[in-house]
N, C-alpha and C positions, 0 to 999 in steps of 0.2 A: 847656743851652740848645741844646747839639749834638745832643742824645740826641731832643726835639723834631723838632728839623728831618731827622732820622733816619726818625722816627715816620712824619712828612710825607710823606717821602718814598716810603716802603716803601705807604704807604697809598694816593697818585698810582701810583703802578705797579700796586698791587694792582686799585686802578679800572678802569685802562686795559687788561691783561690781561685781566681779564672779560667790559669790552665789547668785544674783540675776540673773544673765544672764542664770546662770545653772539652776534654779528655771522653770523660762520661758518653754525652751522646754520641761519639763517634763510635766507637767502641759498641754503644748499643746500635747504630744505626747496621754496622755491620753482623750483631747479633740477631737484630729485627729482619736482616736481609737472610741470613741464613736458614732463619725457622721460619722463614715464608718457604723458602728453597725445601723444606723437609716437607711444607706440608704441601705441598708437590708431588713429594713422592707417593706412591701407595700405598699401600698394608705389605705389598710384597715385601719387605723386607727381613730374607731368609737367615740373616746371621744377628737378627736384632739389636743394628748398630746403632743406626743414627734415632731409634726408637728409646731406648736406653740413653743414651750419649747425649745426645745433642738435647740438652735441657737448659733454659733457665736458670738451673739451682746450680750449673755447674759456670766457671769461668769458662767464655768463649773457648781462649787460648788455649785449653786442654783439652778441646771437643778432639776426636777422633778424625784425624784427614785434615786439619788447622792447624796452621804454622802463623804466627803472628811476626810484625818486626818488633826487634827491642827497643827499638828509639822509639816510636810511635804510637805503638801498641796496639795496631792495628793487623786486621788481617793480611795476608801477604801470599798464601799460598795456597789452594784447596785443589786434595787429591783424597777424591773417594772412588777409586777404579778398583775395579775386580769384585765389587760387594754386589754384584745381583740385583741391583737397585733396579726398580721399574717406575718412572715418571715423565714429569715433561721441565724442562726449565723456565722458568720465572721471570720476568722482566726486571723483579728486584733484585735479583743475582748483579744488575749494572751499578747497584748501591756501592760493590765495595771498593772503593774509589783507589786503595791501595794494594790491589790483587795484583804479583807479577804472575804467577801461574795458577792453572788451570786445568785438570790432570781428571776428567770422568771415564776413562779408558774402559770397555768389557761390561758394560751394564748395560739396562733397557730403556734406555731414555727416550722416547718418542718426540715425534712434532718439529715444529721447527723454533731454529734458535731465534731468543727476542731479539729485537737492536739495539733494545737497551743497553747490552753489552758493548757498545759503543762507547761510553762511558768510563771503559777501564782503560783510562790513557796509559798506567802504567805497564799493560799486560805485556808481557815478553814470550811467555809459553801457553798455547792455546792448544790442548787435544782431547780430543772427543769419538778416538777409535773404537769401533766393532759398539754401536748403538745403533736404533731407528731413527735416527733424524731423518726428516722430508725436507722438501723444498729446495729453493734452488741456494748455489753456493751463498754467504751469505755476505753480502757488499760491504756490513758494515768493519767487517778485517782491515778495506783499506783504512778508515780512520784511525787505526792504530800503532799511532809511530813507531813505538817501542819494541815492536811484533819481531819477535825472531824464529820463532818455533809453532807452526800449524801442522797439526795430525787431524784431520777429517776421514781416515781411510774406514771402509765399511760400513757405509752408513746408505741410509737410501734416498741422497742428493739426487738431483738431476739437471736437468737444461745445460746450459753452455757455464764456461770457466771467464770472469768476470775480468776483462783487463785491468780492471781499478784495482786490481792485487796489485800492480807495477808500484804503488803508491805504497807499500811495504819496502822501503828502501833497503831497512835492516834485515829484512828478511832472509833466512839462511837455511832453512828446512821448509820445504810444501809440500805433502802428503794430502792427495787427494785421489786416493787408489781406491780401487772396488765399489764404484757406482754405478751410475746411469747416467753420467754426464754425457755428452754429444757437440757436435760444434767442431770446430779448429779451435787450435791451442793458439792463442792471443800471442803475438808478434812480441808484445809489451813486454813481457815476461822479462825476454832476455836483458830486459835491465836493470834484473835485478841481481846487482854486483857481487853480491855479498852470498849467492846462492851456493848451496854444498851439496845440497839433497833435493832432488826435485823427482819427485815419483807420481805418475799420472796414470798406474796398470790397472787393467780391468776395467776399462770403461768401455765406451761408443765414439773416442774420440777420430775424425775426419781428416782429409787434409794431409800437407807435409808436414814436418818437423820446423817450424823456424829458423832458418839459417843461426837467426842472437844466441840461441840455447847452447851451440856449440862456441861461442864467442865469454864464457862466464868464466873467469881463471882459477875461481877458486871451487868449482865443482868437482865432486869426488862421487856423487851415484846418479844417474839418468835411467830415472824406470818408465819407460811407455809402451810395455807388453800387453798384450792382449786389448788391443783397438784393433781400430781400420786406417791406421793411417798409413798415407800413400808416399809416392815419391821417391826421389833419391836421398841418398848421405854423400854428402859432400866431398869432393873430394881435399877441403880441408879438414877436413872433418877433425883431425887431431892438432891443430897448429896452433890453437889457443885451450886447451884442456891440460894444462903438465899437472895437474893432480887428480884427475879423473883416475876413478878404482874398480868401478863398477858401469856397466854397459848393455842396460837389457831392453832391446828391441822387437823382441820375438815376439809369434802370432799376430804380424800384423800385413800389410798387403804392399811394404817397402821394395821397388823394383832396382835394375840396374847394378852392376858391379861391388864387391869390399872395396874399398879404395883403400890402396897401398899406404896412403899417408896415415893406416890407424896404427901402423909399426909408430909412430911418434908419441901414442901415450903410453910413455916407460913407467907408469905406477899403475896400468890396467889390471886387476886380480880376477875380473870376470868380464866377459866378451859373449854375450849372450844376443845372437842373429835369427835364428831358427825360427821355422815356418813364415818364411816370407817369400819373395819373387825375385831374390838375388838370384841372377845368371854370372858366366863367367866361371874364372878357374880361383883357387885360393894363392892369396896374395904370397908370395915369401917372403916379404917383408914382415909379417903377422909374428916371422919368429925372432922380433927383436922386442916382441912382449914379454921380457924375461922374469918379468913378476906375476903371470898371470895363474891364477888356481883352475879357472873353468874355462874351456872353450865349447859353445854349444853353436855349431852350423849346421844344425839337420833340417830337415826336410824345407830345402830349397833344391836348387836347380842347377847346381857346381858341378862342372865339369873338368876333366883333366886331372891329374895325378896328386897325393897327398905330400907337399910340399918335406924335405927331408928337414926344414930349418924347425919344425916346431920342436924337433929335438933341444932346440937352445932352453927351450919354457922349462927348466930343473924343478921349478916348484907346481908345475901343473899336475891335478888331481883328477880333473873330468875331461875328457876327450868326448867329443861326441858331433859325428859325422852322419846321421842316419840320413837315410833317403835320400840321397844323391844321384849323380851319376859319374860320380868318379870311379876312373878306369887306373890300368895300373897294377903295380904291385903295392904289400903294403912296406913302405919303408923301415928295414930294418933298424934304421936311426930309433925307432921308434921306443924301442927297447932299451932306449937310455933315459926314458924318464920313470927312474924310480920310485919317485913320490906317486904315480898315478893308480886311482882305486877306480877309474870308471873310464873305460872306450869301449866306443861303438862304434863299429863302421857296417853297421847293419844296412841292406838293399841299394845295394850298390852295383858297379859291375869290376870288383877290382878281381885279379885275377895273379897268378901263379901261386904259389905254398904261402902259408905263413911262418914267418923268419922264426926261429929259432929264439931269438932276444925276446920276442912278445911272453913266451914264456920262463922267463928267467926275471919276469919281474913282480918282486916277492911282496909288494904291497897290492896287487891288483886285486879288486872284489869282481867286477864285471867284466868278463870279455864277449862283448856282441861282432861276432864277423857273418853273422847268418845271413842271405840269401845276397848270396855274391857268385862268383866264378873259381871260388878257391879247388887248388887241386892240393898234391900232394897227401902224404900221412902225417897224423898226429905222433913228437917227437914219444922215443921208447922209456924216457925217463920225467912224461907227462905228469905233473904235481907235486913233483919235489922243487921245482923252480916259482910256482905258485902256492903257497904254501895257504893264503887267505881267500882263495879265491871263492865265492859265494856263486855265483852265476855263470854258467859256458852255455852260450848260444851256436851253436856253427849248422845248423841245418838248411837246407836248400844250398848247397854248395855240391861238391864231385868230390871230397875227400875219400879217401880210400886205404886200406890197411885196417890192422889189426885197432882193436880201442885198447891201447897200453892199461895194465892190471896197476901199476902206478899212477892212475889218477885218485888210487885211493889214499895218497899223501897229500889229494887238495881237503882236507877232514873238513871244512867247515863250508863244503861245496852243498849246498841246497834243491840250486836248481839246473840239470844237465841235460841240453836239448839238441841230440845230436840228426835229427832225425831227417826223411831225403838224402840223404849221401851214397855212397857206396860202400859202405865200412865191411869189412867178412871178418870172418872167424867166430871162435866162440865170444860170449859176452861173457866177461870175466866178474867170479863171482866174488872177485876182491871187492866189487861194487857193493857188495853187504857192510862192507869197513863205513861207507860213509853215513854215520851215525846223524848227519842232520838232513839228509838229501829229502827234500817234500816231494819234487818234480823230476821225472825219469821218462824222457821220452828218446827211445831207440828206433822209433817207425821210420817203416821205408828204405829199409838195408839190407845188405846180402849175411845180416847174422846167421848163426847156426847153433845148435846147440844140444845135447843128448835127450835122446827120446823121454826122459823122466823132468826135461824143461828143470835140472835144479837150479840153474840160476833163481827161477823165482821162489825155490824156496828158499835160497842164502836171503833175497832181498826183504822175506817173513821178518828179519832182525832189524829192517830198517822204518821203526818206531813209527815216526813221524811222517812219512811216506805219503802224500796227499794223492798222487797221480803217478800211473805206470801206463806207460804206450809200448805195447810191443809190436804191433803190427804190421803188416806188408816186409816178414821175412819169413822164410822158408826155413822156419823152426822144426817142423814134421816132427810134431811129439805130444805127449800125453797133458794133459792140465793135471798135477802135482795135489792131493788130498791137504797135501801142507799149505796151498793158498787161503785157506781158514785159519791160518795164524797170521795174517797181516790183521794190523793194530786196528782200532776204528778210526782213525785217521784217514784210512786210504777211503777218497771219495770218486775218484776216476779208474779205471781197470778197462784198459784197450789191449785188444789181439784178435785185431781182424784179421782175414786173409793169412794165413802163416800154417796153413796146413795142420789145425788143430787137430786130435783123434779121439777117439775114446767119449764117455759119459764125464758130464756135466759133475763134479765131483759135488757133493750135500753137501761138505763143509763151507761150500760157497755161500751158505747160511748165516754166515756166522760173522760176514764183514757187513756190518751192521752199519756203520757210516757211509757207505758206498749209495754214489747219486747217479753215476754213470757208469754201465757194463756194457762191454760192444764187444761180440765174441762172433758177429757176423762174418759169412766166405770163409769157411770152414769146411771139415768134413768129422762135425761132431753128430753122435750118434747116440741112441738112449732115451730119456726121459726127459723133461725139465722137472730139476727135482723138487718135491714139497718145500722142502728146507727155505727157499728160497722167498716163503714167505717171511723169513726174517730180515729180509732187505729193509726196513723200515723207510729208509729213507729215499728207496730208488726212484729216480726221476726217468731217466731213459734207460731202456733194456732193447739191447739189438739183440737177435740169434738168429736173423735172417741168413739163406745160403747156408744153411745143414742138411742134414739127416735126423732130425732129432723126428721121434715118431710119438702116438701116444695121444692120450686127450689134453687139452691145454687144463691143468689143474684150477681145482676153483680155488685154491689160495692163492693164486695171482691175484684175487680180487682183493687179499689184507694188503695191495702196495695202493696206498689210499694219495700217495704223493705220485704216482707215475703218470708222466706227461706223454711219454711217445713208448707204443710197443708193437717191436716188428718182431714176428714170428714166418714173413713169409718164406717161402721157397723152400718148406723143409715136407716132413711126411707127415704130419697132425692128422689125426682122426677125431669122430664125431663129433659132436657138435661145439658152437660157441656158446661159452659158460655165460648165462645169462645174467650172473654177479655182476659180469663187468660194467654193466650200467650203473652200478655202483661207485665207479670209480669214475666222480667227476671231474677228476684235473685230467682225466684221457685229452690229449689234443692230435697225436698221431697214430690210428690204430693201422697197423699192416697185417695182414692175416692171408695174403695171395699167395696162390701155386699150393695148395698142400690138398688134405682132403678132408676137408668139414662136409658134414652134408646137414640134415635137417633145415628147417628155415632160422630165420634173422631171429635172433630173441627180442621182444619187444621195448626190454628195458635200455638195447642201445639206441632209442631213439630220445633218451631222458639227457643223453651230453650233447647238450646243445653248444659245448663250447668246442665240440670236433672239429679241425683242419683240416684234417686227409682221413677218408677211410676206404680202403685197399681189400676187397673180398674176393677179387679175380682167379680163376682157377680154381673151382672149388668144387665140389657135389650139392652145393646149395638149392635148396626148391622152397615151393609157394610163390605169396604174391609180393611183391614189392609193397610196404605198407603204404597208406597216406600219411604216416607219421614221419614218414621220411626226411618232410620239410622241417620239421623239428630243427634240423641240424644249419642253423641261419648262418652259422660264420664258415659253413665248410665251403673249401676251395678245391677239393679232390673226393669226388665220388667214383667209383670204379667198380659196378659189381659184375663184370663180364664174363665169360666162359663157366657158366654156371648150369643151373636149370629153373631159372624163375619163369613164371607164369602169370596169367593175367594180363591187365592193363598196366600202361604205365602213369601211374599217379602225378594229378594235376599239380600237386602242392610242391615238387620237383623245381618248378617255375618261379616259386616262391625263392630257389636259394641267389638271391642277388650278387653273390662274392664268390656263386661257381667257377673255374676255369675250365677244369675237364670234368665229364661227366664222359661215363662208357658203363653200356646197358648192352654190349653186342654177345652174340652166342651164348642166347635165352632162348626161354619160348614164349617171350611177351607177344600180346596181341592188342588187336586196337587200333586206332589213331593216337598220331604224336598229338603232346593238348599243347594248345594253344598257348598256353602256359610259359611254354620255354620262349618265348620271345623277350619277357623279363629277365632271363638271367645275362644281363647286358654285361659281365663280366669275363663270360663265355669264351674259351679258346679252342677245345676241342670236343668234340661231340661225337660220337660212336654207336649208333644205333642198328650197327649192321647184322645181319645172321637172324633174323627173327622173324616172326607171324604179323608183322605190322600192316593196317591196311588205311587207307585211307588218305587224302592229300597231304603235302607235305604242307604247312600251316607258311603264310608269307609273313606273318609276326618273326621268323626266324631271319627274316632280312635286319631289322635291328640288332641281330649281334655283331657290331663290328669289328670286337676282336677275333672273332671267331678264324682260325685260322687252317684247322682241320675239322672236315663232316665227313662223315662215311655213314651213307642210309641202305647200303643195296645188302645183296637177297633178302627184302623183304615182301610184299604183296602192293607195294603203294601206288597211287594211281593220280591222275589226274595231274597238272602241270608244273612243272619243276621249277621254282623261282627263280628269278635273273638279279633280285638287285642283292646288295649288302654283300655278305660273304659268299655267296651264288657266284657274282661275279668271276670272280676266280677259283670256280669248282671246276674240277673236271669230270670225265665218265668212270672215273675210278668211284666216284664216291654215289654211283646210282645203278652200280651193276644189277641185273637180274631181277629190277622191278619191270614187268613186264608191260605194266598199267599205266606206266610215267609217258610223260610226250612233253615234247618243251623243242630249244634248241637243240641242233643238231650237234654242238659240240658234247653234249653230254651221252651221246649215242643211242640215243630215245627218241619216240616215235614221233613224228609233229605233230602238234595238237590238230586236231577235227575242229573246222570250223562249221558252228550245226546249221544246219537247212533252214529256211524260214517256210520250204513249204513242207510244213505239218500237215498231216489229214484234220480234215475240218470235224469230223470224229472225236479225235483227240484233243483237241482246241476247247470244243465243246465240254468234255469229260473236266479238262482241265480247269476252266474259270469254276463248273459249277464245285468243286471243290474245295476251289478256293474261296467262292462264296459260301460254299457250306462253314469253310473255318472259319471265316469271317464272323459268320451270324454265333457259330458257336462261341466266339471268342467274347462279342458284347453282351451274350449273356450271362457267362462268367462273371464278365466286369460289373452288369448291373447286379449280380447274386454279392459278388465279391462287396460293393460299398451298400447295398443295402445290409449285410452284416456289420461292417463296418461302423457304420452310423448307430445302429442297433447298440454294440460291443462300447463305442463312445459314448453314447447317452448313459448305458448300465454301469461304467469305469471312468465314468466325468473324474471322481473324486482321485483318481488313479493318474490323471493326463495331466501336466501343468507345467509352462515355459517356465525353466532356472531363471533365466535375466535379460529379457527380451532388449534389443538397443537400440534398433529401430521403430518406430510408430509403425511404419508400412508393414513390418512383418514379428507384429507384435507377437502372433501366435502361430503356431503352424501345428499342424496335423498329421499324423503318420500316411493317410492317404497322400496328402500334397507332396511329402516327401518319398513314398513311393511312386509315384505319380513324375517328380521333377527327376528321377535318377533311372525312369523305363523300367522298375521294378529293382531297386539294385542293382541293375544288368551286368557283367563284366566288363562289356565293352564303356562303359564308365569310370572304372576303378582307376585313383588317380596313382593309390600307394597304399599300405596294411602296415599294421605295426603288431605287437604282443599282443594287444586287446579288442584292437578296432581294425576297421576297414573307411576308407575314404574315397564315396563317390561323386563324380561332377554333376550338377542336377542345373534343369532351368526350369523357371517358376513360370505360372502360366503367362505369367507380366514381363517373361524373357527377362528377370533377374539370374545371372550365373551365381551360383554357390559351390559350396562343397560343404557336401553331408559326412562326418565322423560318426559310424554307426558302432556302436558298442557289442561285442560280443555275451551277451549278459551269461551264454554259458561255459562262460572262461572263469576259473577261481581268480578272484583280484579284479575280474572287469567294472564291476558296481563302485570299485573303492577308486579305481583310476577315473571311472567318470565323475567322482561327486568330489573330488580332487583338483581335476581341470576345471569343474563349475567353481569350486571352491577361489582356486586362484584368479580364474578369467574372469568373475565376478566385480572386483573392483579394479583389477589392472588396466591401465590404459596409455598405450603407449603406440608411437606408431610405426615400433620396431617390432613389437607385438601382433601375432595370428589375431585378427579383428573378430568376435562372439558376433553373430547377427539374432541367433537364439537358439531353444533349444526344444524338444522334443522327450517327454519321458513318462515312461509308465513303469509296470511292474513287468511288464514283457519286452518293453523296446527300450533304449536310452538311444538317443544321437544331440549331436552339438551339430551347427548349423553355422559354417565358417564364410568368411568374408573368402569367393575363389580366388586363387592365385595361378594369371593364367602361362605365367612360366616357368611352373615347376618348382623341384627342388633344385638346391645345390649340387648334389649328387647326380642328379641326372646331366646338368650344365659341367662337371669334372669329367664324366665317365663316357660321355655319349659322344662317338665323332663327330658327331653331324653341329655340336653345337661346341662353340668356343667362350670365355671370359678373359680379356685382356686383364692386365696388369691393373687398372686405374680399376675397372670392374671389381676385380678380386679384392684389391683393399678398400674399395668403396665397400663391398658386403660385409665384410671383417668389422669394417667400423659399424654399419647398422646390427650387426650381431653383440659387438660390443656394448653399442648404447643400450641394445634391450636388454642384457645381462645385468649392466652397472644398474638401469633403473629397477631391476628386479630385486639387486643385493642393497640399495641406499636409495632410490625411491618412492618406497612403501614405506608406510608405517612398520609393516614387518619385513624382515630379511625372509625373501623367496628365492632356494636353492631350486635351480631347476634341473638338477640330477640324469641329464639325458640327453645334452647338446654332443648334435654331431651334424654331418652333412645334408642327411634326409629329413631334418628336421628345423632344416634356417629353407624358409619357400620365399619364390621370388614372386613380385609382382609384375605391373605391364612395363613401368619405368625399372625395373631390375633391383628395385628396394628388397632389403633384405628384413624377412619378418620370422623371428623365433617360433614353434608353434612347439605341440606337443606337450603338456603340462602333465602328464598322466603318471607319472611318478614326483613331480617335484615335491619339496618339503617346505614348510614354513618354521622358520626358527624363532620359538617364543624372547617376550620382551629380555632381555639382557644372557641369549640361549647364545652362544659363538658356533655350537654344534652340536646336532642330536645323532643317535644311531638308529640303523633300522636293517633290515631285511632285505628290503627291494634291492635287486640286481639292476644296473642298468649297463649300457651294451659295453662288450668288452672292446680294449683298446682305445676306448677313450675315456674309462671310468678311473679315477684315480687312486693311487695306492693306497691310501689311507680308507677310501671308501669299499673300494674290492677286497682288502683285507681284514677289516676291523668294521665296516660298514658304518665308520664316523664321517659323515655330512655337515658340512660345511660350507662358507663361497668361495672357500679356495679349492671346491672342488668343483666348481665352475670353471673357476681360473684353470683350471689343468686341463680340462675338455675341451676350453676356447683355445688354449695352447698346442692341442691337437689338430684340432681343428683345421688353425692356421695352418699348423707342418702341412696337412693334407690337402687345404687347396692350394698353395703354392709349390707344392711338389706332385701334384696330385696320383699320390701312394696313399692307400689305405693302411693303419697302422695293424691291419692282419696279414698286410702283405705277405706272400711268401718267404719273402728275400729277408724278414724278422723272425729268426728261430732262435734260440737260447736267450743268451744275455743281449742279444742284437736288439731295437726295437726301435722304433722313428725317430726317437730324442737322440740316441747314441748314434743312430746315422747319420742326423743333421749335427750334431756334435764332432764328431769327428770328421764331418765335410769339410770345416771350418780350415784345418789343415792342409787338404787338397785341393780345394777352392769351392765352395757354393754352388757355382755353376753345374757341378757333377751330380746334387743330389732336387732342383729345381725344375718343374715341367719344362721339358726342350721347347715346346712353343710358345715360351714367353721370351725366350734368348734364340736368337738366329745368326748364325753368321752372317758378318755385314751390317747387321740392326746399329743405324746409326745412335739408335739411345740406351748401346748396351751397359757404358758405363753406370749411367743413371739406373737403369734395373737391376744392376748387379748390386750398387752400393745400397738403392732399396730392399733389395730382397736378402741383403746379408743382414741389414738393422730388423727388418722384418722377424728374421728369423733367431736373431738374440733377444729379440722381446716373445717369442714364441716359448724358449727355451727358459728363460726368468718365469715365463708362467705355471712350467712342468717339472720346477726343482720338486724334488721328491719330496722334501721335509715342507711339510703346511704352512708352516708359521715364515718361510723362507721367501714362498713364493708372493708375488708382487700382486695389488688389487688389483680389482676390476676396473676402477677410476684411472689408475696410472696407467694398464694396458689401453683404455680408451686414448686419453690425451697422448700416449705416445705415438699410438696408431696413426691418429689428426695430424701430429707433426711430421712422421714418414711420408704420410700424403701429400704436404705442403710442400714439401724438400722436394717431392719426387714430382708433383706439378709446375714446382720451380725451375727442376731443372731442364726441363723438357720445351722452357720458351728460348 
């Protein structure tokens, strides 16, 4: 018996020891896995949490973010969210075999998720939201049978959604939003019968929504907004969704009608269908959704009336019908929605008056009824029934009557937009009681005021006011000095065309926060007050169309943020202040119709970002300086109706973005420069009423956009050209030029055909002259050759090739280049840049080349040459411009490049004689992306091009794109992500951080590439005149997704009746979304060039397949 007890005791001890020994290595395995994880987290641990807490000296289960099981003493949960950690996920994490939950949200982890996580067979919750993980959606998720919740949103995953996710049969939550996913939603996902949340928002998904998704009876939320989904909503959409609470389908391309069946989703709380292609009417069955809190049906194509049944939605808080074609009156029943906070009926065709019940919705905060056909008056007790109103938008209607003083009872009002109506009577001073008012727009009505404009005095009490507009009202008063009492919050002050009289009060200088002031088209007199220099933040100043006199004060030059200055149509006199050239922010300068005299100050030509320059109808004199060619981005130059004399500078021809040029009514003489034929964007040209002589250059036939041309009242001679814009010209363009000849439609003499019967004596004299000229030319060439050979021997040490590529041209001399380019003749000029000109040349052996000759007189030219040499010495890629050799001495520097017979991408975009189809443009973009990706990643040092634009993309014989011009490129040193520079790149293509802070990184090229993509497929330059103020090419394209991308793309690419239009539109939409990803304002949020290249290749492949 005793022996048996001993045996039992020994067995018990053995089991206990075995259990203890087996436990130690298991928790040790967990510890090792977590320490490996810690080692993959970089030193960026700002809160120093893991560095001090995750240590072998502490029990694993006490570590921050770790939870262990009580039974097995193993790691069951990992939660290190919101710790600002940076690093990667190691495969060791797959050893945490008891792990049930992983939460690492809101950090900066990157790289791909390791496939070893498939070993976590107990895992139920996997959440990695808001990190920078890349790669495809991990397929190992389908091997985790117990998984319930998956959150992958806000990362950099791309590719298609794997259908294998349907194997996770217990899955309840699938969130893969805010990524770059593409392709169709797999039908198989409809087999996940336990799903409650299905979120794929903000991707690039295509195709229709699988009907099976609408058969998951447990579903509570479906989120598919901001994709490219098409198809119709099923007629039985709510037959199998008894638990659905949220349906988000906005910003897609879904068409058809809103199914009446939608009324069966009785638990629905949010219904968002905005920004689709839905048509038809709003079904009255929608009123059955009595649990609804938010209904968004804006930016669709809905017609008919707003159903009164909406009043049944007693829980409704947000109601949006903006941008439709709804008609009829606003139902009075909407006033029954006493919980409504937001009501937007803007931009429809609603008629009648505003129901009084609307103004008794006490909870209402936003009321938008703008851009309709509403009439009638506002209720006299306006404000009493809507005390919580925050914004009231009723502009562009036909409302009339007085503005009730009781509006002040809406004491929380921040925005009041009443413009473009027919309101009358005085502006109530009670508005000054709105202490929170920020935007007040009363423009374009029939408001009146006393001569002291006392409403302005009272409004100075509104200390939060940011914008006030009272333009286009018959106020007929004087600006009070009290406007100087407005707070620093005031940014916009607009009172144009409202019969303002008297002086501009000096107190205006107190408005130090002002960014825009528009007092144009009034009857203001006196002088511009010198106190205006106090407006240190002013960006736009419009005083045109008044009677202001005196000189333009020099203090205007202290406004160093000024971008637009309009003093036209006044009585200003004296000279233009030279110091205006110091206001480098100026983009628009209008000084027309004044009494300004003297010459144009030379300092103006330093304003290289000036877009519009108009000094017409003044008393200006002197010559038009050659430096006017510095205005490289100008689209308008108007010097007409002055007293300018001398010759027209040929440098004007370098303004290749110019759309309007007028030099009319001056005293200019000499010929019209042949270089005018290079202003390919020109639409308006007026050279009339001068003393111009010579022939009209045939080069002007290349100006295919030219709609208006006028050469009248000059002394021109020769034949009037017939090609290009001259084909549609009339006789009015050539009046009073008696020596012109040509077609009878121009009302000029016919050109006389010269008789062959010339006198023998004249022929002999002509031959002698020619022989003498040829002889002298040969003598000059011989002397030049002897001199150059002598100088070459003397300065041989100075001349050397930098990096010859082909043995055939290992060395090339200045003389050979000069011969090849015919003395660098302008007829061989291919293009010009900031520091150089490129000439076409032919060597003696017949080899075509392009000689890039640097202007060594310019500051920065040597550095530009050295930079290109440094860059191109070792870089070799099929999409980079090849360098054959170079020629360099102390007085001459040139690169000899491979000749590109098809010129620049810019030429192919903006010349009507050339056309690129969709596939060609896409292929060229892939060529450019390949080159930039090579610069960023294919060389030992990161190279940043810094000046990517269509004129720097050259096309060879096969239309393959080659990136050129490395004159301002930057090399990033080992370990450097960015450098700072003062080099200025091209406005419009330059990344924000480059332009503002001089920060150069590879992200700058990505931004420029995105702009080039947008330009290539829209044929709109980023400097186009439609892009003003806050509107730029990126915003324009981004906004177009709501109204249709077809409105912004090049119309030559999509023609009515095109059988390929659907494929093209899908392709263009994908391209524009990629371009938007490239041009995100924050550099860190932009995609990289490798991803952009791979995406473009996928887009091309999909497009080509769709055409088969």
